[in-house]
Structures are given as structure tokens and as C-alpha cells.
OpenMM code with the backbone's topology and positions (N, CA, C; nanometers):
from openmm import Vec3, app, unit

residues = "ARG LEU ALA ASP ASP HIS ALA LEU ALA ARG ARG LEU ALA ALA GLY LEU ALA ALA LEU PRO GLY ILE ARG VAL THR PRO PRO HIS THR ASN ILE VAL PHE ALA GLU ALA ASP GLY GLY ARG GLY ALA ALA LEU LEU ALA HIS LEU ALA ALA ARG GLY VAL LEU ALA THR GLY LEU ILE GLY LEU ARG PHE VAL THR HIS LEU ASP VAL ASP ALA ALA GLY ILE ASP ARG ALA ILE ALA ALA ALA ALA GLU PHE LEU ARG SER".split()
positions = [
    Vec3(1.2096, -1.6986, 0.1312),
    Vec3(1.0788, -1.6337, 0.1332),
    Vec3(1.0894, -1.4879, 0.1774),
    Vec3(1.1811, -1.4591, 0.2713),
    Vec3(1.1973, -1.3227, 0.3196),
    Vec3(1.2398, -1.2296, 0.2059),
    Vec3(1.3266, -1.2787, 0.1183),
    Vec3(1.3689, -1.1968, 0.0034),
    Vec3(1.2497, -1.1656, -0.0855),
    Vec3(1.1584, -1.2612, -0.1012),
    Vec3(1.0366, -1.2379, -0.1796),
    Vec3(0.9508, -1.1304, -0.1140),
    Vec3(0.9370, -1.1378, 0.0179),
    Vec3(0.8583, -1.0385, 0.0913),
    Vec3(0.9145, -0.8985, 0.0694),
    Vec3(1.0457, -0.8870, 0.0741),
    Vec3(1.1101, -0.7566, 0.0569),
    Vec3(1.0952, -0.7074, -0.0869),
    Vec3(1.1051, -0.7968, -0.1824),
    Vec3(1.0862, -0.7591, -0.3233),
    Vec3(0.9427, -0.7115, -0.3465),
    Vec3(0.8466, -0.7785, -0.2863),
    Vec3(0.7068, -0.7369, -0.2999),
    Vec3(0.6832, -0.6019, -0.2334),
    Vec3(0.7493, -0.5778, -0.1209),
    Vec3(0.7368, -0.4478, -0.0546),
    Vec3(0.7922, -0.3376, -0.1441),
    Vec3(0.9052, -0.3633, -0.2090),
    Vec3(0.9607, -0.2636, -0.3016),
    Vec3(0.8668, -0.2401, -0.4198),
    Vec3(0.8045, -0.3472, -0.4695),
    Vec3(0.7085, -0.3348, -0.5797),
    Vec3(0.5886, -0.2506, -0.5370),
    Vec3(0.5358, -0.2781, -0.4179),
    Vec3(0.4226, -0.2023, -0.3657),
    Vec3(0.4605, -0.0561, -0.3466),
    Vec3(0.5755, -0.0313, -0.2862),
    Vec3(0.6197, 0.1064, -0.2620),
    Vec3(0.6339, 0.1830, -0.3929),
    Vec3(0.6926, 0.1208, -0.4937),
    Vec3(0.7104, 0.1877, -0.6230),
    Vec3(0.5752, 0.2174, -0.6871),
    Vec3(0.4838, 0.1228, -0.6799),
    Vec3(0.3512, 0.1442, -0.7382),
    Vec3(0.2743, 0.2541, -0.6679),
    Vec3(0.2786, 0.2549, -0.5355),
    Vec3(0.2089, 0.3589, -0.4598),
    Vec3(0.2742, 0.4951, -0.4812),
    Vec3(0.4070, 0.4978, -0.4843),
    Vec3(0.4786, 0.6248, -0.5015),
    Vec3(0.4489, 0.6891, -0.6365),
    Vec3(0.4104, 0.6087, -0.7335),
    Vec3(0.3779, 0.6609, -0.8659),
    Vec3(0.2403, 0.7270, -0.8710),
    Vec3(0.1609, 0.7099, -0.7656),
    Vec3(0.0261, 0.7663, -0.7619),
    Vec3(0.0297, 0.9078, -0.7043),
    Vec3(-0.0423, 0.9998, -0.7658),
    Vec3(-0.0491, 1.1336, -0.7081),
    Vec3(-0.1281, 1.1299, -0.5779),
    Vec3(-0.0802, 1.2008, -0.4775),
    Vec3(-0.1527, 1.2088, -0.3510),
    Vec3(-0.1078, 1.1098, -0.2469),
    Vec3(-0.0030, 1.0327, -0.2768),
    Vec3(0.0508, 0.9378, -0.1783),
    Vec3(0.2009, 0.9615, -0.1662),
    Vec3(0.2476, 0.9715, -0.0436),
    Vec3(0.3907, 0.9826, -0.0172),
    Vec3(0.4354, 0.8547, 0.0518),
    Vec3(0.5408, 0.7935, 0.0004),
    Vec3(0.5862, 0.6629, 0.0478),
    Vec3(0.7278, 0.6740, 0.1038),
    Vec3(0.7485, 0.6108, 0.2177),
    Vec3(0.8826, 0.5968, 0.2726),
    Vec3(0.9425, 0.4712, 0.2103),
    Vec3(1.0589, 0.4807, 0.1450),
    Vec3(1.1181, 0.3608, 0.0842),
    Vec3(1.1357, 0.2501, 0.1887),
    Vec3(1.0915, 0.1289, 0.1576),
    Vec3(1.0980, 0.0201, 0.2556),
    Vec3(1.2392, -0.0365, 0.2695),
    Vec3(1.2712, -0.0793, 0.3904),
    Vec3(1.3969, -0.1502, 0.4163),
    Vec3(1.3671, -0.2922, 0.4613),
    Vec3(1.2406, -0.3240, 0.4760),
    Vec3(1.1958, -0.4569, 0.5176),
    Vec3(1.0747, -0.4906, 0.4315),
    Vec3(0.9859, -0.5721, 0.4839),
    Vec3(0.8632, -0.6048, 0.4130),
    Vec3(0.7470, -0.5148, 0.4567),
    Vec3(0.7775, -0.4030, 0.5196),
    Vec3(0.6748, -0.3084, 0.5645),
    Vec3(0.6873, -0.1799, 0.4841),
    Vec3(0.5742, -0.1327, 0.4317),
    Vec3(0.5704, -0.0085, 0.3548),
    Vec3(0.4872, 0.0926, 0.4325),
    Vec3(0.5452, 0.2077, 0.4602),
    Vec3(0.4742, 0.3168, 0.5257),
    Vec3(0.4445, 0.4243, 0.4213),
    Vec3(0.3232, 0.4774, 0.4264),
    Vec3(0.2829, 0.5805, 0.3301),
    Vec3(0.1866, 0.6766, 0.3979),
    Vec3(0.1704, 0.7918, 0.3374),
    Vec3(0.0731, 0.8897, 0.3848),
    Vec3(-0.0075, 0.9380, 0.2660),
    Vec3(-0.1370, 0.9540, 0.2881),
    Vec3(-0.2254, 1.0083, 0.1849),
    Vec3(-0.2408, 1.1573, 0.2106),
    Vec3(-0.2258, 1.2360, 0.1078),
    Vec3(-0.2397, 1.3812, 0.1204),
    Vec3(-0.3819, 1.4186, 0.1607),
    Vec3(-0.3951, 1.5348, 0.2207),
    Vec3(-0.5265, 1.5897, 0.2523),
    Vec3(-0.6017, 1.5173, 0.3614),
    Vec3(-0.5314, 1.4423, 0.4471),
    Vec3(-0.5999, 1.3731, 0.5557),
    Vec3(-0.6928, 1.2628, 0.5084),
    Vec3(-0.6631, 1.2050, 0.3920),
    Vec3(-0.7515, 1.1039, 0.3348),
    Vec3(-0.7132, 0.9615, 0.3722),
    Vec3(-0.6206, 0.9452, 0.4665),
    Vec3(-0.5725, 0.8121, 0.5029),
    Vec3(-0.6809, 0.7178, 0.5503),
    Vec3(-0.7654, 0.7629, 0.6420),
    Vec3(-0.8707, 0.6754, 0.6952),
    Vec3(-0.9680, 0.6330, 0.5859),
    Vec3(-1.0036, 0.7255, 0.4990),
    Vec3(-1.0944, 0.6920, 0.3892),
    Vec3(-1.0285, 0.5949, 0.2923),
    Vec3(-0.8985, 0.6131, 0.2667),
    Vec3(-0.8266, 0.5210, 0.1786),
    Vec3(-0.8207, 0.3823, 0.2416),
    Vec3(-0.7952, 0.3737, 0.3715),
    Vec3(-0.7938, 0.2435, 0.4390),
    Vec3(-0.9279, 0.1728, 0.4245),
    Vec3(-1.0375, 0.2455, 0.4416),
    Vec3(-1.1707, 0.1865, 0.4277),
    Vec3(-1.1940, 0.1400, 0.2844),
    Vec3(-1.1505, 0.2201, 0.1885),
    Vec3(-1.1659, 0.1846, 0.0469),
    Vec3(-1.0872, 0.0569, 0.0162),
    Vec3(-0.9639, 0.0504, 0.0639),
    Vec3(-0.8819, -0.0685, 0.0412),
    Vec3(-0.9442, -0.1905, 0.1056),
    Vec3(-0.9922, -0.1772, 0.2290),
    Vec3(-1.0534, -0.2902, 0.2997),
    Vec3(-1.1747, -0.3431, 0.2245),
    Vec3(-1.2537, -0.2526, 0.1657),
    Vec3(-1.3717, -0.2937, 0.0899),
    Vec3(-1.3339, -0.3728, -0.0349),
    Vec3(-1.2101, -0.3620, -0.0767),
    Vec3(-1.1612, -0.4332, -0.1945),
    Vec3(-1.0675, -0.5475, -0.1576),
    Vec3(-1.0682, -0.5851, -0.0293),
    Vec3(-0.9909, -0.7001, 0.0160),
    Vec3(-0.8437, -0.6728, 0.0371),
    Vec3(-0.8046, -0.5456, 0.0446),
    Vec3(-0.6638, -0.5097, 0.0674),
    Vec3(-0.6486, -0.4720, 0.2141),
    Vec3(-0.5640, -0.5441, 0.2855),
    Vec3(-0.5447, -0.5191, 0.4270),
    Vec3(-0.4291, -0.4221, 0.4475),
    Vec3(-0.4570, -0.3126, 0.5109),
    Vec3(-0.3568, -0.2139, 0.5524),
    Vec3(-0.4051, -0.1562, 0.6840),
    Vec3(-0.3147, -0.1007, 0.7609),
    Vec3(-0.3508, -0.0428, 0.8893),
    Vec3(-0.2914, 0.0964, 0.8995),
    Vec3(-0.3271, 0.1664, 1.0041),
    Vec3(-0.2652, 0.2954, 1.0282),
    Vec3(-0.3514, 0.3860, 1.1123),
    Vec3(-0.2887, 0.4482, 1.2088),
    Vec3(-0.3570, 0.5479, 1.2886),
    Vec3(-0.3262, 0.6871, 1.2355),
    Vec3(-0.2018, 0.7099, 1.2001),
    Vec3(-0.1601, 0.8387, 1.1461),
    Vec3(-0.1283, 0.8230, 0.9985),
    Vec3(-0.0370, 0.7335, 0.9677),
    Vec3(-0.0029, 0.7031, 0.8284),
    Vec3(-0.0578, 0.5674, 0.7921),
    Vec3(-0.0249, 0.5224, 0.6755),
    Vec3(-0.0695, 0.3916, 0.6279),
    Vec3(0.0436, 0.2915, 0.6467),
    Vec3(0.0092, 0.1674, 0.6770),
    Vec3(0.1088, 0.0626, 0.6957),
    Vec3(0.0646, -0.0595, 0.6173),
    Vec3(0.1480, -0.1012, 0.5259),
    Vec3(0.1241, -0.2211, 0.4458),
    Vec3(0.2342, -0.3212, 0.4782),
    Vec3(0.2000, -0.4489, 0.4924),
    Vec3(0.2985, -0.5522, 0.5206),
    Vec3(0.2845, -0.6615, 0.4149),
    Vec3(0.3966, -0.6982, 0.3546),
    Vec3(0.3957, -0.8066, 0.2565),
    Vec3(0.4523, -0.9316, 0.3235),
    Vec3(0.3691, -1.0339, 0.3375),
    Vec3(0.4124, -1.1594, 0.3968),
    Vec3(0.3071, -1.2655, 0.3730),
    Vec3(0.3346, -1.3831, 0.4186),
    Vec3(0.2438, -1.4968, 0.4134),
    Vec3(0.1883, -1.5203, 0.2748),
    Vec3(0.0609, -1.4918, 0.2526),
    Vec3(-0.0026, -1.5254, 0.1250),
    Vec3(-0.0097, -1.4070, 0.0289),
    Vec3(0.0674, -1.3032, 0.0502),
    Vec3(0.0696, -1.1895, -0.0425),
    Vec3(0.1563, -1.2265, -0.1617),
    Vec3(0.1008, -1.2050, -0.2814),
    Vec3(0.1769, -1.2326, -0.4025),
    Vec3(0.1748, -1.1096, -0.4933),
    Vec3(0.2385, -1.1198, -0.6082),
    Vec3(0.2462, -1.0061, -0.7008),
    Vec3(0.1069, -0.9599, -0.7434),
    Vec3(0.0146, -1.0515, -0.7627),
    Vec3(-0.1220, -1.0141, -0.8012),
    Vec3(-0.1889, -0.9340, -0.6889),
    Vec3(-0.1629, -0.9705, -0.5655),
    Vec3(-0.2171, -0.8959, -0.4523),
    Vec3(-0.1591, -0.7559, -0.4440),
    Vec3(-0.0307, -0.7432, -0.4745),
    Vec3(0.0340, -0.6120, -0.4762),
    Vec3(-0.0301, -0.5254, -0.5838),
    Vec3(-0.0470, -0.5822, -0.7018),
    Vec3(-0.1082, -0.5077, -0.8118),
    Vec3(-0.2512, -0.4672, -0.7781),
    Vec3(-0.3247, -0.5541, -0.7088),
    Vec3(-0.4616, -0.5233, -0.6676),
    Vec3(-0.4625, -0.4069, -0.5677),
    Vec3(-0.3671, -0.4054, -0.4757),
    Vec3(-0.3582, -0.2963, -0.3773),
    Vec3(-0.3286, -0.1635, -0.4457),
    Vec3(-0.2363, -0.1648, -0.5403),
    Vec3(-0.2011, -0.0424, -0.6129),
    Vec3(-0.3209, 0.0070, -0.6933),
    Vec3(-0.3903, -0.0848, -0.7601),
    Vec3(-0.5072, -0.0464, -0.8402),
    Vec3(-0.6180, 0.0102, -0.7522),
    Vec3(-0.6387, -0.0485, -0.6351),
    Vec3(-0.7425, 0.0016, -0.5444),
    Vec3(-0.7069, 0.1405, -0.4930),
    Vec3(-0.5806, 0.1634, -0.4616),
    Vec3(-0.5380, 0.2961, -0.4171),
    Vec3(-0.5542, 0.3976, -0.5293),
    Vec3(-0.5185, 0.3596, -0.6507),
    Vec3(-0.5341, 0.4498, -0.7655),
    Vec3(-0.6804, 0.4845, -0.7884),
    Vec3(-0.7672, 0.3832, -0.7763),
    Vec3(-0.9103, 0.4053, -0.7924),
    Vec3(-0.9606, 0.5083, -0.6905),
    Vec3(-0.9167, 0.4923, -0.5659),
    Vec3(-0.9584, 0.5850, -0.4605),
    Vec3(-0.9097, 0.7265, -0.4897),
    Vec3(-0.7861, 0.7384, -0.5283),
    Vec3(-0.7282, 0.8717, -0.5497),
    Vec3(-0.7887, 0.9428, -0.6700),
    Vec3(-0.8434, 0.8680, -0.7639),
    Vec3(-0.9109, 0.9294, -0.8796),
    Vec3(-1.0487, 0.9810, -0.8430),
    Vec3(-1.1054, 0.9307, -0.7321),
    Vec3(-1.2427, 0.9692, -0.6944),
    Vec3(-1.2466, 1.1015, -0.6227),
] * unit.nanometer
topology = app.Topology()
chain = topology.addChain("A")
for resn in residues:
    res = topology.addResidue(resn, chain)
    for name in ("N", "CA", "C"):
        topology.addAtom(name, app.Element.getBySymbol(name[0]), res)
């Protein structure tokens, strides 16, 4: 299961890194750290939460892939972030 978590983290990181306005630190575990340009991190967190995507962060963004996170959830998180960045 841990290998799945790490694969999902890599999938999430790649999807987020492809979006303009997000900088991603390549994951080495099941945790993905990212930053939204222009100080938009808090607004992005609120946008994601409104769409059922759980992420945290005081300075940067923190996403964790574990438990009931699956590929569809990863894709939903990437789509929600893309939606926010287009607005």
C-alpha cells in the first residue's frame, strides 16, 4: 500500500507541476509540498476544500496521499487546482 501512496503522490505532483502558477517540490514520500504564486495559497486551499480536496498549509501547500485516496481523487484535486488557477 505504501508504494501505491508514493505513486499517487508522484501523480499528484506531476499534475500540479503542469499547472501555471504552482511550484511543486518533487515528493520522496507520500507528501507533496507546493506553493501557489502571488500569495494565493490560502485562497487555493479554501477552493480545494469547497470541492472536497483536503490539503493544509500555513506557508506552502501540503497534500498527503494515504488511506482512501485513489487515482480519481488525485485527478479531482488537480482539476480543482486548475479551475482555481484559471479564475
